[in-house]
N, C-alpha and C positions, 0 to 999 in steps of 0.2 A: 510884779516882781521882775526885774530883768535878770535872765540868767547869763552867768561868765561862761563864755567858750572855755572848754577843757583846756584847750591849748594856750589861752592867756593866763589860767590858773595856773599851770605848770610853769610859764615862763617867769610870773611874778614869784613862785616859790623858790624857782633858781635863782630870780635877782634878790631875793631877800637872803638866800645861802651865801651868795657870792658877797654882798655887802655885809655879811657878818663876818666873813672871811676876812676882809680888807680892814674892818674895824679890828679884829684881833690882831693883823699884821701891825696895823698902827700903833695900838697899844704897845704890843711886844716890843715893836722898833723903837719907840721913845724910850721904853726901860732899857733896851740893851745900848742906845746911845747914851743914856745916863750914867752906865757902868754899874747899874744895878744889879748885886748877885743873884742870880736866877735858879741858884741849886748849891749844895753842898760841895764844898772841895775837899779831896785829901779827909773823908770823915771817920777812916777805920781806927779805933784806939791804938795809940803805940806809945812807947817810954822808950827814952835813950837809955841805953844799958852800956856803953863805952864811948869814949872821944880821945881824941889826940889831935892837939893845935884845932884846926876849924872842922875836921871830920867827926861826923858822929853816926854812931852805929844804933839804928832803932829795932826794936822788937815790936811785932804786931801781937796782939792778944783778942783772941775769938774762941775761948774753949779750949780744952785740951787736944794737943795734937796726937793725931793717930797714928802717922807715918815717923818712919825712924829717923829719916834724914833732913836736917831743916834745909832750908832754902835762903841763899845770901842775895839778893838783889842789887846788882852795881850798875849804876848809870853812869853815861858819859860825862865829860867834865864840863862841859857847856850847856847841859840843858838840867832845870830842876828835877829832882826825882819824884816829886809827887805825881808825875804822870802814872807810875804804877798804882796810883791808889786815887784815879783822877776824880772819881764822883760815884756815890751808891748805883750798883748796878752796871756800871762799867768801870770796874775795877781788877786788875791783875792779882791785887794783893788779897782783895775778897773770895777770887776764884781759888786761888791756891789754899787760904784758910779754910774754904768750905772743902774742899779736897783733902783736908787733913794735916796738911803741912804747917811746920813751924817756920813764920816769915820772918826774916831780918830785913832790912834796907839800910843800905851805906850811901850816907849824904855827904859830898866832899864839901859842902859849905860855898859862899861866896869869896873868891880869891881877891886879895889887894896887894898892895906892893908887896907884903911879907911872905905870899904864896909865889911872887913871880919867880923865883929860884927855884920852885918844885921840879923835879926830873921824872923821867919815868921810873928811875930809882926809888924817890921818895913814894910813888904809888905802888909800885909794883914788888920792892922790897922790905918797905915799911909798913904803908897803912893796909894794904890788903891782906898780908899774911898775919898782922897783929887781930885785925879785925875777924878773921876767920876763927883765928885761936880764941877769941872772946866768946864766938859763938858757939863752939864746942864746949867751953868752960860752961857756959849758961846752961846747955841743954844736956850736957853730958854725954852728947853723941861723939862717934869716934870719927865721923865725915860728914862733908855736906856737899850740897847743889850749888854750884857757882852760877847764876844767872845774870849775863852780862850784856847789855842794851847798846848799841853802836859801838862810840869808843871805850864805853865802858865794857864790852866784849873783848876788846883788844887788849886792855888793861888785865881781864881774867886770863887770857890766853898767856900772856905774857909772865904774869904771877905765878899761874900754876905749873908752867914749864921751869920757870927759874929755880924752884925750890922742889928737890926731890922729895922731901917729907910732906908738901902741901896736903892738908886733910881733904882731899875733893875727891868725892865718890862718882858725881855726874856733873857735866856743863852743859848748860844752853847758852849758845850765843845767838845774838838775834841782830837782824840788819849790821852785820859786821863789815867794816869798811875794811878791803884787804888791797884790793887794784886800787890806788887811791888817783889814778889818773882819769878814775869814771867819775869823780866828784865834781865837776864843773869847771867854769871860767876861771875862779880864784885859784883852784889847785893847780889847773894848767899853766897859769902865770907863774906862780910859785915852784912849780916844778921844773920849769924851762929856765929859771933864774933870772927871769925878767922882772920879779920882784924877791926881797930878801925879806924872811920872817919878821926880822927887826923892824923893818919898815911900816908894820901893822901894829907895833907897840905904842902904847899911851904912855902917860907919865908915870903911871904905877910899874912899867914893865911887862905887863900883861895884853893880850888882845881885848880890846873892848867888844862888849856884848853887841854894841851895835856894828860892828864891822862881821863878827859872826853872823847876824841876821842878815846883813847885807849879802853875805856870800853864799848863804842858802837861798837867798830869794833869785839870785843869779843862776843857780841851778835850775829853778822852775820860775821862769819868768812870768808864766799863765796863771800861777798859784792865787794873785791877789783876785782876778778874775773868778775864778774857780770858788774862793773863798765867798765873794759876795753872791755867785750864785746858790752857794748852799744856805747862806744867811738868808735870803729871800726865801728859799725853799722851807726854810725852818722857823720863820715868823709867825705862822698859823698854828703852831704846836708848841705850846711852852716846855715840853718835856725835851724835844728836838733841840730848841733854841737854848736851853741849859746846857745839853750837850756841846753844841756848836760853842758856845762860849767860853764853857770849860777848856777845850781843845785849843781853840785860837789862841785863848789867854796864855795858855802853858806855851805853845808854839812861839809866840811873842817874846814870852818871858827868858830871853838868854841869858847866860852869865859870863864873864871875862873867861877866856883861855890862859891858862897860866904860862907867861913868857917862855920861862926854859923847856918846858916839855912841848910846846908848841914849835920851837925850833928844833927839836929832837925829830917831831912829827915831820916836819919838812925834809930835814937832811937825811932821816933814816928811811921814812917810809913813802915819801913822795918822791924824793930825787934817787935815792937806793934800791927803792922797793924792796925792802928787807923783811916785810910782812909775806910778802909774794912766794920769796926764798925761804921764809920758814927757819930766819936766823938773825937773831937780835942781839946786839951788842949791850951789854947791862952791866955796870960797873967796871969790875976786871976781868967779865968773862963773857962768853956767847953763850946766849940761851937758844937752845933748839926746840922749836914748838912741837917737833916729833915727840917730845919725852914727856907730853901731857899722859899723865898716868890712870886716864878714866875714859869711857864712852863721852863723845861729844854731839849735841844735837846742834846742828846749822839751820837756822830757821831765818826762810828768805821770803821778801813781800814782793809779788809780781809786779805791782803797781806803785813801788817805792820808788821813787823819784830822786829822793835825797842819797839814799844808798843803793843802786840799783842792782839786781841779783847779778850783773855781770861783775860787779864790783866784789860781791862776797862768794862768788863761784871758786874763785883760785885757793880758798881755804882748804881745798880737797888735797892739794898738792904741797901746800905747807904743812898739814898735818899728818904726811904720809907715813902709814903704818899705825895711825891711831884710829882706834874703831869710831867711825862718823856717819853720821844718819844725816840725811839732808830733807828739809821739810819745806817745801815750796809752798806758799798759800796765797790766796787772791786778795791781797791786801798791799795797803801802802806802809808809809815808816812806821807810825803809830797804829795804825789800823790792824798792826798784828794783834796787838792786846787791846785796843780801845774800842769801845762801841758794839753794836748788836751782832755784826758779822763777826768780830773777834771771839763773841761768847759763843758763838755757834760752831765754828770751824775751826778757828786758830789756837785758840787757848785750851779747847779740849782735847786737842791733837798733841799739843805740849804735855798736859798733865798725862795724858795716857803713857806718853813715853818716859815719865818720870815714874808712874805707878808701875810699870813693867821693873823698873831697876831699883825699886825699895823693897 
């Protein structure tokens, strides 16, 4: 009987493991390229409870809320809000529900020619205040927490400051663009007048989703390589691959930016830097962000390339006199609330801040 040297046995075992991993990568890679869904998206049960035009307010359900203050999640205008409930085990909605909060989500819908005339006033004087009142009516609460992400945080800040009676108890603003000169080449061209906002409009009068996506890619030109590297690392683990597919799918699923509010964005925030000054013209008055009547938590991501910390930092001066806490976390733009690290560090820190004030 021929004895196999131990070294050869170990080498063959290692080779077998590596071939197994390669087979798994190949199988998962084919499923990924075919576009097969590898996991559930936005799986937490919810129901529409209020609507106006294309805007829909959803309420999530998961047992009785233990906390007195409901939370209203406000997304940017150019990204889909399901990232708040991306997938089971990686869901801000899930985490807030588990912490005992009554959770609502404001979905702006997908704009077309009808919404091209929407302005800051449309969102900050109409939709947001009315949605907030609907939340209070449904929950019998007297105040709520506004939780704004990216440009949704800007809308939340302006709306709360513009209405002295806005029923807000706490605000969480995450990845808030304040110094917009930090937002990459497209923002730079617009701010210096090398391009007018109307130059980017399509036949609907809006900035098309493809243009927004190209603008984000210009901010981080190596992101495609990072995405491929992350994909390769995820192919051997179906759970990790499902998480990668969900996040990349969301990031690539931009929606149009309503034309009128985009023009205001350029003229007021890029060229005149009024967010940094904390004074915003709205309809027939000037809104001072320093009038926000509640504590604010400013959440920044150290590795955020879309809205770097330097863009959000001037919020401290814009909210002069407002009780402001800043939480800087080791995360990227969506990594503030999506993924394993978010559940370990970022989201618990945000929930702890809310719990202290409930």
